[in-house]
C-alpha positions as CSV (number, residue, x, y, z in Angstrom):
1,M,119.9,80.6,126.6
2,S,120.7,78.7,123.4
3,E,121.4,80.5,120.0
4,A,118.2,79.1,118.7
5,N,116.1,80.3,121.1
6,T,117.1,83.8,121.1
7,V,115.7,84.0,116.6
8,K,112.5,85.7,116.1
9,Q,110.3,83.7,115.0
10,K,108.5,85.2,111.7
11,Q,105.0,85.9,111.4
12,V,101.9,85.0,109.7
13,L,98.5,87.0,110.0
14,I,95.9,85.0,108.7
15,I,92.6,87.1,107.6
16,E,90.5,84.9,107.3
17,D,86.2,85.1,108.4
18,E,85.0,81.3,109.2
19,L,86.5,80.8,112.1
20,I,87.8,77.1,112.0
21,I,89.5,77.7,109.1
22,A,91.2,80.7,111.0
23,K,92.1,78.0,114.1
24,D,93.0,75.5,111.4
25,L,94.9,77.6,110.3
26,E,96.2,78.9,113.0
27,D,97.7,75.5,114.5
28,I,99.2,74.3,111.0
29,L,101.4,77.6,111.1
30,Q,102.0,77.4,114.9
31,G,103.4,73.6,114.1
32,L,105.5,75.1,111.5
33,G,107.2,76.7,113.7
34,Y,105.4,80.7,112.9
35,E,103.8,83.1,115.7
36,V,100.9,84.1,114.7
37,P,100.2,87.9,115.8
38,R,96.0,87.4,115.1
39,I,93.2,86.3,113.6
40,I,91.6,88.8,111.6
41,R,88.0,88.3,110.2
42,N,87.4,91.7,108.7
43,G,89.2,94.0,105.5
44,D,88.1,96.6,107.1
45,E,90.1,96.1,109.8
46,A,92.5,94.3,107.9
47,I,93.4,97.7,106.9
48,S,93.6,99.0,109.7
49,Y,95.9,96.7,111.5
50,L,98.5,96.7,108.8
51,S,98.9,100.5,108.7
52,F,100.5,99.8,112.0
53,H,102.0,96.5,112.0
54,S,104.3,94.8,109.8
55,P,104.1,90.9,109.8
56,D,106.5,89.1,107.6
57,L,104.0,87.5,105.2
58,V,99.9,87.8,105.4
59,L,96.9,84.3,104.5
60,C,94.9,86.1,103.6
61,D,91.5,85.0,102.5
62,I,90.0,86.3,98.9
63,T,85.6,86.3,99.9
64,L,85.4,88.1,103.3
65,R,82.6,89.1,104.5
66,G,81.8,93.1,104.5
67,N,82.0,95.0,101.5
68,T,85.9,95.0,102.0
69,D,88.0,91.3,100.2
70,G,90.8,90.4,100.2
71,I,92.3,91.1,96.6
72,D,90.8,94.7,98.2
73,V,93.1,94.8,101.7
74,A,96.4,93.5,99.5
75,M,95.9,96.8,97.0
76,T,95.0,98.7,99.6
77,V,98.2,97.7,101.9
78,S,100.8,97.6,99.0
79,K,100.6,101.3,98.2
80,K,101.7,101.8,101.4
81,K,104.6,99.4,102.3
82,K,106.1,95.6,101.5
83,I,104.9,92.5,102.5
84,P,103.9,89.0,101.2
85,F,99.9,87.8,100.4
86,V,98.9,84.7,100.0
87,F,95.8,84.2,98.5
88,L,93.4,81.5,100.5
89,T,90.0,80.4,98.0
90,S,87.5,78.3,97.0
91,L,87.5,80.4,94.3
92,S,89.6,79.0,91.5
93,D,87.1,81.0,88.4
94,P,90.1,83.3,85.8
95,S,87.3,86.1,86.8
96,T,89.1,86.1,90.3
97,L,92.2,84.9,89.6
98,D,92.5,87.9,86.5
99,R,91.1,90.6,89.3
100,A,93.8,88.9,92.2
101,K,96.7,88.8,89.8
102,L,96.5,93.1,89.5
103,A,97.4,92.5,93.5
104,L,100.2,91.0,92.3
105,P,100.1,88.1,94.6
106,F,103.1,86.5,96.3
107,G,100.8,82.3,95.9
108,Y,98.1,81.5,96.1
109,I,96.6,77.8,98.0
110,V,92.3,76.6,97.0
111,K,90.7,75.4,100.1
112,P,91.0,72.5,101.2
113,F,93.4,72.2,101.5
114,D,96.8,70.3,104.1
115,D,99.4,71.4,106.4
116,R,101.9,71.0,103.0
117,D,100.4,73.3,100.8
118,I,100.8,76.0,104.5
119,A,103.9,74.8,104.3
120,S,105.3,75.0,100.8
121,A,103.2,77.9,99.7
122,V,104.5,80.1,102.8
123,E,108.0,79.1,102.5
124,I,108.4,79.9,99.3
125,A,106.4,82.8,99.3
126,M,108.5,84.1,102.0
127,F,111.6,83.2,100.1
128,K,110.5,85.1,97.6
129,F,110.1,88.2,98.8
130,E,113.9,88.2,100.5
131,Q,115.0,88.8,97.1
132,E,112.6,91.0,96.5
133,L,114.3,93.2,99.3
134,Q,117.9,92.1,98.1
135,A,117.1,93.7,95.0
136,I,115.6,96.7,97.2
137,R,118.9,96.9,99.3
138,I,122.0,96.8,96.7
139,S,119.3,99.1,94.1
140,Q,120.2,102.8,95.8
141,T,122.4,104.0,93.4
142,R,118.7,103.9,91.1
143,I,117.1,105.7,93.8
144,E,118.7,108.7,93.7
145,E,117.8,108.9,90.5
146,I,114.8,110.0,91.4
147,A,116.4,111.8,94.4
148,Q,117.3,115.6,94.2
149,T,119.8,115.5,96.2
150,H,122.3,112.1,97.6
151,L,120.7,110.4,100.3
152,T,123.3,109.9,103.9
153,Q,123.9,106.2,105.1
154,K,121.4,107.0,106.9
155,E,118.8,108.2,105.5
156,Y,119.0,105.2,103.3
157,L,118.9,102.3,106.5
158,I,115.3,104.9,107.4
159,L,114.9,104.2,103.7
160,E,115.2,100.0,103.8
161,Q,112.9,100.3,106.9
162,M,110.7,101.9,106.5
163,I,110.1,99.5,102.5
164,Q,109.3,97.2,105.0
165,G,106.8,98.5,106.4
166,A,108.6,99.1,109.8
167,T,107.2,102.1,112.3
168,Y,109.2,104.9,113.0
169,Q,109.3,103.4,116.8
170,S,111.0,100.4,115.5
171,I,114.0,101.8,113.6
172,A,114.6,103.7,115.8
173,D,115.1,100.5,117.6
174,E,116.7,98.9,114.9
175,L,119.2,101.9,114.8
176,T,119.5,102.8,118.2
177,V,118.1,107.0,117.6
178,S,115.5,108.4,119.5
179,I,112.3,108.7,117.5
180,N,112.5,112.2,117.0
181,A,116.2,111.6,114.3
182,I,113.5,109.5,113.3
183,K,111.7,111.7,112.5
184,Y,113.8,114.6,111.3
185,H,115.9,112.1,108.4
186,T,112.6,111.5,107.2
187,K,110.8,114.7,107.3
188,N,114.2,115.3,104.8
189,L,113.8,112.1,102.9
190,F,109.7,114.1,101.9
191,L,111.9,116.9,101.0
192,K,114.5,114.5,99.2
193,F,112.3,112.4,97.2
194,D,109.2,115.5,97.0
195,A,107.0,113.5,98.4
196,A,103.8,115.4,100.3
197,N,103.9,112.0,103.2
198,R,104.8,108.6,103.4
199,A,101.8,107.0,101.5
200,D,103.8,109.2,98.3
201,L,107.4,108.9,99.1
202,M,106.3,105.0,99.5
203,Q,104.6,105.1,96.1
204,K,107.3,106.7,94.2
205,I,110.2,104.3,95.9
206,L,107.7,100.6,94.4
207,M,107.0,101.8,91.2
208,L,110.9,102.8,90.9
209,Y,111.8,99.6,92.2
210,T,108.5,97.4,89.6
211,R,110.2,99.1,86.5
212,T,113.5,97.6,88.0
213,S,112.6,94.1,88.3
214,G,110.8,94.5,85.0
215,E,113.7,95.4,83.1
């Protein structure tokens, strides 16, 4: 098998309640070499899915059927993990855009769109997100400023994976240790950051990053 065939495809989740548009997006993304793990048509379902999965990017329509729209989805998910969102919308009025800005999206695509719109928006968003992750990766000293005691190298590696939204099982696989070992180190992280749970820990870290990136 060639090296090119062993490279893992980047995943782009589609959240779009218009099935024809969603299928069109899926065809475009697959043609660009991305994997589409799922098409989700409901905001609440999207939040549930993203609680357990971490695609490389989310294309999310702002207007969804039901009480939970795309902006709600992005803001809810961002409290627990960092995943880049690119909003799809046929609404470009100032009030909608002002509200969408609060979710800190990595881009907007205004309908109707073509292949080039999708390709450029996805590539730029992924590049910007990787730059942000690099900034987080090199800030162990800053992260330790809010910890009560020094982090071990293993704890820092686990924290990096958690910031990217990885599950405990995927972290265990990545670091080639047992899931019980990951849970043990995670409990130590909670203690060191005075965090009640994973969501609380992520909020503390992401708030630190927001302050760092604004300096």
